[in-house]
VOKE-350321 format. One line per 3 residues: number of its first residue (from 1); for each residue x, y, z of N, C-alpha, C. Coordinates in steps of 0.05 Angstrom, whole numbers. Last residue first. Layout:
<atoms>
NUM) X:Y:Z:X:Y:Z:X:Y:Z  ...
</atoms>
This chain:
<atoms>
315) 1924:2085:1982:1897:2079:1976:1878:2092:1991  1991:2074:1962:1973:2089:1983:1944:2084:1971  2030:2051:1931:2024:2047:1955:2003:2054:1968
312) 2012:2081:1875:2020:2050:1885:2016:2043:1906  2010:2133:1878:1987:2117:1861:1996:2086:1860  2040:2156:1914:2017:2146:1927:1995:2134:1902
309) 2100:2121:1931:2081:2136:1914:2052:2128:1913  2145:2113:1963:2113:2111:1970:2104:2130:1952  2197:2066:1944:2191:2094:1947:2154:2087:1952
306) 2214:2033:1999:2192:2052:1983:2204:2048:1959  2247:2000:2029:2233:2016:2044:2217:2041:2029  2276:1970:1988:2256:1955:1999:2239:1971:2019
303) 2294:1987:1925:2282:2002:1944:2264:1988:1964  2295:1947:1889:2307:1969:1884:2308:1986:1902  2263:1906:1910:2292:1895:1905:2309:1923:1901
300) 2213:1925:1903:2224:1922:1930:2252:1919:1930  2207:1928:1850:2202:1948:1863:2218:1941:1890  2214:1875:1831:2232:1893:1828:2231:1919:1843
297) 2164:1857:1852:2188:1846:1863:2214:1871:1857  2127:1878:1819:2129:1886:1854:2151:1875:1864  2142:1859:1773:2142:1882:1779:2144:1892:1807
294) 2123:1800:1783:2151:1814:1780:2159:1843:1781  2069:1810:1789:2084:1797:1809:2118:1808:1809  2058:1831:1738:2050:1847:1768:2069:1839:1781
291) 2064:1789:1708:2082:1812:1703:2080:1830:1727  2059:1721:1732:2051:1745:1724:2066:1767:1723  2095:1667:1702:2093:1686:1722:2078:1712:1713
288) 2082:1652:1654:2075:1637:1673:2077:1645:1700  2097:1683:1613:2071:1690:1626:2065:1669:1645  2147:1678:1590:2129:1660:1579:2099:1667:1596
285) 2172:1716:1619:2167:1726:1588:2150:1707:1578  2176:1699:1669:2153:1722:1667:2149:1724:1634  2206:1653:1661:2177:1652:1661:2160:1672:1660
282) 2252:1683:1655:2241:1672:1630:2211:1662:1631  2258:1706:1703:2252:1725:1682:2244:1706:1660  2269:1651:1728:2247:1670:1731:2240:1692:1715
279) 2315:1633:1705:2289:1618:1705:2264:1640:1710  2364:1665:1672:2346:1670:1691:2322:1650:1691  2410:1674:1633:2395:1646:1643:2377:1646:1668
276) 2441:1731:1665:2437:1716:1645:2426:1685:1654  2413:1779:1714:2433:1754:1706:2424:1747:1680  2391:1823:1726:2399:1832:1701:2419:1801:1699
273) 2349:1793:1766:2344:1820:1759:2360:1821:1730  2350:1747:1799:2331:1752:1777:2323:1782:1768  2391:1744:1831:2376:1763:1839:2347:1768:1823
270) 2434:1674:1841:2410:1697:1822:2387:1722:1837  2460:1651:1863:2459:1669:1880:2438:1693:1863  2469:1606:1832:2461:1598:1854:2447:1625:1867
267) 2456:1622:1762:2474:1626:1785:2457:1621:1812  2416:1606:1727:2446:1589:1719:2464:1598:1747  2365:1572:1755:2380:1596:1747:2402:1583:1746
264) 2334:1532:1782:2335:1528:1754:2352:1553:1745  2328:1546:1833:2350:1520:1834:2349:1521:1799  2285:1573:1837:2307:1590:1841:2332:1570:1833
261) 2230:1567:1825:2248:1562:1801:2277:1565:1805  2209:1568:1876:2209:1541:1867:2225:1541:1840  2218:1624:1885:2233:1605:1897:2234:1575:1885
258) 2176:1649:1851:2201:1649:1848:2224:1628:1857  2137:1629:1870:2131:1618:1846:2164:1627:1837  2131:1659:1926:2129:1633:1923:2141:1617:1893
255) 2173:1703:1948:2157:1704:1924:2151:1673:1915  2206:1698:1988:2186:1703:1996:2164:1706:1969  2262:1698:1959:2253:1673:1965:2223:1674:1987
252) 2270:1754:1942:2262:1731:1927:2250:1707:1939  2290:1774:1987:2270:1784:1983:2254:1760:1962  2345:1765:2002:2329:1748:2011:2296:1756:1998
249) 2381:1796:1982:2381:1782:1964:2358:1757:1971  2372:1842:2015:2361:1849:1989:2365:1818:1969  2345:1825:2073:2360:1831:2064:2359:1828:2035
246) 2291:1844:2119:2296:1823:2099:2322:1836:2088  2274:1883:2165:2292:1858:2170:2305:1840:2149  2218:1902:2137:2232:1907:2157:2250:1877:2153
243) 2194:1937:2083:2197:1913:2095:2218:1911:2107  2153:1994:2101:2176:1986:2090:2178:1956:2097  2081:2008:2087:2102:2007:2103:2126:1993:2086
240) 2022:2046:2074:2050:2041:2064:2064:2029:2090  1971:2049:2097:1978:2060:2071:2001:2053:2063  1928:2005:2135:1959:2012:2130:1958:2026:2105
237) 1889:2020:2188:1889:2018:2160:1918:2023:2153  1894:1984:2253:1892:2013:2232:1895:2009:2211  1862:1924:2262:1884:1937:2260:1873:1962:2249
234) 1837:1871:2303:1831:1892:2285:1850:1914:2283  1836:1807:2315:1849:1832:2315:1847:1847:2297  1799:1759:2348:1806:1775:2325:1821:1794:2327
231) 1793:1695:2360:1797:1713:2372:1801:1733:2350  1735:1642:2378:1757:1656:2357:1766:1681:2369  1687:1615:2391:1712:1606:2399:1731:1614:2378
228) 1641:1649:2368:1645:1624:2365:1679:1608:2367  1644:1700:2392:1621:1681:2402:1622:1655:2395  1706:1727:2400:1688:1726:2383:1670:1700:2404
225) 1752:1779:2438:1734:1752:2436:1714:1749:2423  1789:1823:2404:1762:1818:2412:1764:1784:2411  1845:1872:2405:1837:1841:2399:1809:1837:2415
222) 1874:1921:2364:1859:1913:2392:1842:1886:2387  1917:1978:2350:1911:1948:2343:1888:1940:2374  1882:2039:2333:1901:2030:2350:1895:1997:2344
219) 1845:2068:2310:1865:2082:2312:1889:2067:2326  1799:2054:2254:1808:2042:2279:1836:2057:2284  1782:2091:2220:1763:2086:2239:1779:2073:2265
216) 1808:2133:2172:1815:2114:2191:1800:2114:2215  1781:2131:2114:1787:2145:2131:1789:2127:2152  1812:2119:2045:1795:2111:2072:1803:2126:2093
213) 1796:2146:1986:1820:2142:2004:1798:2140:2027  1781:2171:1937:1782:2144:1934:1799:2139:1962  1774:2228:1937:1806:2214:1939:1805:2186:1938
210) 1722:2230:1941:1735:2253:1922:1761:2243:1922  1704:2198:1973:1694:2195:1943:1714:2214:1926  1727:2168:2023:1724:2196:2016:1723:2193:1983
207) 1682:2118:2061:1710:2124:2037:1698:2153:2025  1654:2122:2120:1650:2121:2091:1676:2128:2076  1666:2079:2179:1662:2110:2159:1664:2111:2136
204) 1648:2046:2244:1661:2049:2209:1655:2078:2198  1664:2016:2302:1662:2046:2290:1663:2041:2254  1640:1954:2317:1660:1970:2309:1652:1997:2297
201) 1600:1915:2339:1593:1945:2330:1614:1960:2330  1597:1863:2368:1620:1879:2370:1613:1909:2362  1551:1832:2345:1556:1846:2376:1580:1867:2381
198) 1563:1813:2302:1548:1842:2300:1550:1856:2327  1615:1783:2268:1607:1790:2296:1590:1813:2302  1609:1795:2212:1615:1767:2221:1603:1767:2254
195) 1600:1843:2213:1581:1827:2195:1586:1802:2203  1642:1868:2232:1616:1875:2242:1590:1852:2235  1680:1852:2195:1677:1838:2219:1653:1846:2239
192) 1663:1895:2153:1661:1860:2153:1660:1846:2182  1672:1942:2176:1640:1926:2169:1642:1900:2161  1723:1935:2184:1712:1934:2207:1687:1935:2203
189) 1743:1930:2132:1750:1909:2157:1731:1910:2172  1742:1968:2089:1717:1951:2102:1716:1933:2118  1776:1995:2060:1765:1973:2051:1752:1959:2061
186) 1794:2042:2092:1774:2044:2070:1764:2016:2057  1864:2030:2093:1839:2048:2103:1818:2046:2081  1888:1967:2074:1885:1998:2065:1865:2006:2088
183) 1894:1918:2122:1889:1926:2094:1885:1956:2093  1872:1861:2163:1889:1882:2152:1886:1891:2133  1857:1825:2223:1848:1837:2193:1859:1857:2189
180) 1886:1765:2249:1885:1792:2244:1874:1799:2219  1861:1710:2294:1865:1723:2260:1867:1748:2267  1867:1652:2328:1873:1686:2335:1886:1696:2303
177) 1824:1599:2327:1847:1618:2324:1853:1643:2324  1770:1575:2327:1797:1562:2342:1824:1576:2343  1750:1594:2267:1751:1582:2288:1774:1570:2301
174) 1764:1618:2222:1770:1633:2244:1772:1618:2271  1746:1589:2180:1773:1591:2183:1780:1599:2206  1687:1599:2193:1699:1576:2190:1728:1578:2195
171) 1688:1652:2182:1681:1642:2210:1694:1614:2212  1693:1652:2127:1709:1666:2141:1713:1651:2174  1648:1627:2111:1674:1616:2102:1697:1630:2122
168) 1609:1661:2126:1608:1635:2141:1634:1624:2133  1619:1708:2088:1622:1709:2120:1621:1682:2136  1610:1701:2035:1636:1695:2053:1644:1696:2076
165) 1558:1749:2037:1580:1733:2020:1606:1731:2037  1527:1787:2060:1538:1766:2075:1552:1746:2065  1517:1832:2034:1499:1805:2028:1506:1780:2047
162) 1549:1870:2060:1518:1875:2052:1505:1848:2055  1602:1849:2062:1585:1849:2087:1562:1854:2087  1625:1806:2023:1609:1829:2025:1591:1828:2049
159) 1684:1771:1987:1664:1777:2013:1648:1804:2003  1715:1713:1961:1701:1731:1961:1683:1742:1984  1782:1691:1976:1758:1685:1979:1744:1716:1973
156) 1847:1649:1971:1826:1678:1967:1795:1670:1974  1905:1622:1989:1878:1623:1991:1867:1648:1989  1962:1618:1947:1955:1633:1968:1916:1630:1968
153) 1990:1598:1903:1990:1583:1928:1977:1597:1954  1995:1620:1847:2018:1620:1866:2016:1601:1896  1944:1619:1834:1958:1602:1826:1988:1597:1840
150) 1917:1651:1874:1911:1626:1878:1935:1604:1861  1935:1698:1852:1945:1693:1873:1940:1664:1887  1913:1703:1800:1947:1702:1804:1952:1690:1828
147) 1858:1697:1813:1875:1678:1801:1901:1678:1799  1853:1753:1835:1851:1729:1852:1862:1703:1841  1853:1773:1782:1869:1784:1803:1869:1761:1824
144) 1807:1757:1756:1836:1749:1743:1853:1755:1767  1768:1774:1787:1773:1740:1786:1795:1735:1772  1769:1823:1787:1780:1814:1804:1784:1787:1807
141) 1758:1831:1727:1778:1839:1735:1797:1828:1764  1702:1812:1732:1723:1793:1712:1753:1802:1719  1684:1855:1765:1681:1828:1775:1706:1809:1761
138) 1686:1894:1726:1704:1898:1750:1700:1864:1761  1645:1882:1689:1672:1876:1679:1695:1878:1697  1597:1877:1724:1613:1853:1711:1636:1853:1702
135) 1611:1919:1782:1600:1909:1756:1610:1889:1746  1612:1906:1853:1629:1905:1827:1606:1903:1803  1589:1903:1901:1591:1936:1885:1605:1936:1862
132) 1599:1860:1924:1572:1866:1916:1570:1896:1901  1645:1860:1945:1640:1843:1919:1617:1849:1906  1674:1877:1987:1651:1897:1973:1653:1883:1939
129) 1740:1845:1985:1718:1844:1995:1696:1871:1973  1781:1793:1978:1766:1808:1962:1740:1823:1968  1822:1768:2020:1796:1772:2020:1789:1797:1999
126) 1873:1724:2026:1866:1749:2012:1839:1746:2009  1904:1697:2081:1884:1698:2067:1875:1719:2052  1973:1682:2103:1951:1701:2094:1933:1690:2078
123) 2012:1655:2158:1992:1653:2138:1973:1676:2126  2077:1675:2173:2047:1678:2180:2032:1670:2157  2131:1681:2176:2119:1651:2170:2092:1656:2182
120) 2155:1728:2173:2151:1726:2199:2136:1695:2197  2156:1730:2114:2184:1729:2127:2179:1721:2157  2107:1733:2103:2127:1707:2091:2145:1704:2110
117) 2094:1785:2115:2084:1764:2129:2100:1740:2127  2126:1814:2069:2130:1815:2104:2119:1791:2122  2098:1790:2028:2130:1785:2032:2135:1786:2057
114) 2051:1803:2032:2051:1781:2029:2084:1773:2038  2055:1864:2030:2050:1853:2048:2052:1824:2053  2076:1863:1970:2094:1873:1998:2084:1860:2026
111) 2032:1849:1950:2053:1832:1946:2073:1839:1966  1995:1887:1956:1985:1864:1963:2018:1851:1969  2021:1933:1930:2019:1936:1965:2013:1905:1975
108) 2017:1921:1880:2046:1924:1898:2041:1926:1921  1968:1915:1872:1981:1894:1867:2007:1894:1884  1926:1967:1905:1945:1952:1883:1960:1931:1889
105) 1863:1971:1917:1883:1960:1931:1905:1952:1907  1819:2033:1914:1832:2013:1902:1861:2007:1915  1769:2041:1966:1796:2052:1949:1803:2029:1938
102) 1744:2039:1911:1735:2056:1940:1745:2041:1970  1761:1981:1884:1757:2007:1885:1745:2020:1909  1776:1927:1896:1785:1939:1870:1782:1969:1867
99) 1804:1910:1959:1781:1918:1946:1795:1931:1915  1826:1864:2012:1832:1884:1984:1805:1887:1976  1851:1843:2071:1820:1859:2057:1835:1878:2032
96) 1881:1790:2097:1885:1814:2076:1860:1819:2059  1880:1757:2151:1861:1760:2125:1864:1791:2121  1925:1717:2180:1919:1747:2177:1905:1742:2146
93) 1933:1672:2234:1932:1679:2208:1924:1702:2208  1960:1675:2286:1952:1646:2267:1949:1650:2242  2001:1709:2321:1980:1707:2301:1980:1684:2287
90) 2039:1734:2354:2027:1709:2362:2005:1705:2341  2028:1806:2355:2043:1783:2354:2029:1756:2362  2025:1872:2313:2015:1850:2328:2034:1823:2335
87) 2065:1911:2294:2031:1912:2292:2016:1894:2309  2115:1941:2317:2102:1913:2319:2071:1917:2320  2151:1984:2273:2129:1976:2298:2116:1956:2296
84) 2218:2009:2269:2200:1989:2271:2172:1992:2289  2230:2075:2242:2231:2057:2263:2213:2030:2258  2247:2115:2205:2246:2084:2191:2246:2066:2221
81) 2252:2169:2201:2261:2151:2226:2263:2123:2219  2223:2191:2161:2253:2189:2154:2264:2172:2184  2162:2151:2154:2176:2175:2152:2205:2169:2161
78) 2144:2096:2150:2154:2112:2125:2161:2139:2125  2161:2050:2197:2155:2075:2187:2167:2084:2161  2155:1980:2180:2175:2003:2182:2160:2027:2181
75) 2123:1932:2216:2125:1946:2196:2142:1971:2198  2117:1862:2239:2126:1893:2247:2123:1904:2211  2084:1809:2269:2089:1828:2245:2098:1854:2250
72) 2111:1751:2300:2101:1772:2299:2099:1793:2277  2106:1682:2342:2112:1708:2312:2109:1731:2315  2113:1668:2387:2108:1650:2364:2122:1664:2342
69) 2157:1697:2437:2128:1700:2418:2133:1682:2389  2164:1692:2506:2175:1690:2479:2153:1686:2458  2125:1741:2547:2138:1715:2542:2148:1713:2510
66) 2156:1792:2584:2140:1787:2553:2151:1759:2556  2153:1826:2652:2168:1810:2626:2143:1804:2606  2115:1860:2677:2151:1857:2681:2165:1843:2667
63) 2072:1906:2680:2083:1889:2664:2108:1883:2666  2027:1922:2734:2054:1928:2722:2065:1902:2707  1955:1940:2739:1977:1932:2741:2007:1938:2728
60) 1890:1954:2759:1913:1964:2752:1935:1944:2755  1828:1965:2776:1842:1938:2769:1865:1950:2754  1838:2015:2831:1824:2007:2801:1841:1978:2794
57) 1861:2038:2867:1838:2028:2877:1827:2016:2849  1935:2023:2870:1911:2036:2853:1885:2022:2869  1972:1997:2902:1976:2026:2908:1947:2041:2890
54) 1980:1948:2876:1962:1948:2903:1957:1979:2914  1973:1925:2818:1979:1946:2832:1969:1949:2858  1992:1859:2805:1973:1885:2807:1987:1904:2822
51) 2038:1840:2752:2036:1838:2778:2014:1865:2782  2050:1803:2694:2051:1822:2708:2041:1820:2735  2074:1775:2635:2076:1771:2665:2072:1800:2676
48) 2044:1761:2576:2057:1779:2590:2061:1767:2618  2037:1749:2507:2022:1737:2531:2051:1756:2548  2016:1794:2453:2034:1782:2471:2022:1773:2497
45) 1969:1812:2427:1974:1793:2426:1999:1775:2440  1992:1882:2422:1975:1862:2421:1979:1832:2409  2059:1889:2449:2044:1888:2427:2016:1871:2430
42) 2111:1925:2475:2087:1907:2477:2074:1917:2461  2149:1963:2451:2156:1943:2459:2137:1915:2464  2139:2004:2400:2117:1991:2425:2130:1965:2425
39) 2181:2020:2370:2163:2041:2381:2144:2027:2401  2235:1978:2377:2213:1986:2359:2198:2011:2378  2289:1933:2366:2282:1960:2371:2261:1974:2356
36) 2297:1870:2389:2284:1887:2370:2280:1915:2382  2322:1832:2421:2337:1848:2405:2325:1868:2384  2279:1806:2439:2291:1795:2419:2311:1812:2400
33) 2251:1868:2467:2248:1840:2466:2270:1830:2439  2270:1915:2516:2277:1906:2490:2274:1875:2484  2237:1959:2557:2245:1927:2549:2254:1934:2519
30) 2246:1991:2620:2250:1987:2586:2253:1961:2576  2194:1994:2675:2226:1998:2655:2226:2002:2629  2139:1964:2667:2161:1973:2690:2188:1968:2672
27) 2081:1987:2634:2109:1982:2635:2128:1986:2656  2014:1981:2660:2038:1999:2646:2059:1986:2648  1944:1955:2647:1971:1958:2657:1994:1976:2643
24) 1887:1940:2668:1899:1962:2659:1930:1969:2666  1857:1878:2663:1872:1899:2682:1886:1922:2661  1801:1835:2665:1823:1858:2646:1827:1871:2669
21) 1793:1758:2682:1789:1793:2687:1813:1808:2674  1803:1714:2669:1784:1728:2652:1781:1758:2661  1846:1684:2693:1820:1681:2703:1795:1696:2689
18) 1888:1702:2665:1877:1678:2662:1855:1667:2669  1876:1772:2641:1889:1751:2657:1878:1723:2653  1882:1815:2591:1868:1796:2602:1881:1777:2616
15) 1905:1884:2592:1911:1854:2592:1890:1836:2609  1911:1943:2565:1891:1924:2567:1895:1893:2567  1963:1983:2576:1956:1959:2553:1937:1947:2572
12) 1991:2048:2560:1977:2038:2582:1963:2011:2560  2020:2082:2522:2031:2075:2551:2016:2058:2565  1997:2056:2472:2021:2069:2471:2034:2071:2498
9) 1949:2031:2473:1949:2055:2466:1975:2068:2469  1926:1958:2462:1953:1976:2469:1948:2007:2460  1892:1901:2480:1894:1931:2469:1918:1943:2480
6) 1906:1852:2501:1883:1854:2482:1884:1883:2466  1955:1808:2522:1950:1836:2517:1929:1846:2491  1942:1765:2573:1942:1767:2539:1935:1795:2540
3) 1981:1743:2634:1958:1750:2618:1963:1756:2585  1995:1717:2696:1999:1718:2665:1976:1724:2652  2028:1744:2759:2004:1733:2744:2011:1735:2710
</atoms>
């Protein structure tokens, strides 16, 4: 039988067969997909081949194969093991939910995520959430930050689960697609998803006022069917992740504005670091490239897997 993985808890997978029935499945043997060594060989969004377990009275099955993936998103563990973890597979688009406060999402985190998604050819829409909570000056800051990414070529929108702002636009973008919602813990992913599809009633929690840090309400990735012909993947809050599989000289190619100027640099293999006559550094000096973007790039260039300073990468 063929089915789509909707939920992964580590050892068991909830698979929806093509006839619409759900089965609790386990893996047969060891999997190594596309040469990837990861903590979870089967991910939410995977199409799998499975057989029904005739020895069980319940709807259980055994996964024997995983079909080739259109794409996938991985993160590298921030601990010493540096193991890869596949967040989800076969994603049409990602909505990266960001907030200026309660908790703050830092540009370095946004840029790191954009590079990682870009490396796997996944479109990202930046969703500036909790818009109703911002004072005038904060809204001006948010508009300025949105402008940085709109100028680069990313789609952005403003949202609020309380007022409903942005929800119709989100639904329009999601129709007919499999979308993933991601972001730091506490940015309001689950609350926003509930506003889009109230029948889901996902668990939510308040952000810690003392530490401005979100509490994990989603403990594993899970996909849901929505009422308007769309699928959504809700993921645990991400506090930090390493850029997996990218080599040092490739990082700049995933900063769109850097790549556009690459051919104008004196050296074809310019790292936009200490090289003379670098078009990217000249653009930063003339302020046609945002300083925050260049700072993020330098941070990745110096150490793609960190450092994980709490004032920069965690929220």
